[in-house]
C-alpha positions, 0 to 999 in steps of 0.5 A: 499500499502506498504512503498516499493511500495509507494517509488518505485511509488515516484521514477517513478514519479520523473523519469517521471518528470525528462525525461519530463524536459530533453526532453523539456529543455535538461539537463546541467551537471551542473544543474544536479550536482550543480543546483542553489537554486530554480532550478527544479532539486535543490535537485533531486539527493539527494532525489532520492538517499534517496529513493533508500537507503530506498528501499535497507534497506527495501530489506535487512530487507525483506531478513534478509541480511546486507549491 
């Protein structure tokens, strides 16, 4: 399995967990943008952004383009 496929699968799994949490408990913007340490969303945005950035870099590499 390619790195790109693994990253996409990881993003999709993160999205599924987020949606399940949102449906169960709702999401307060404070918890999404500035969660307290240990909160289920603590680190979520940064990790998701890091994965998305890696995917963008891979796509540019595949096409020979630059950011």
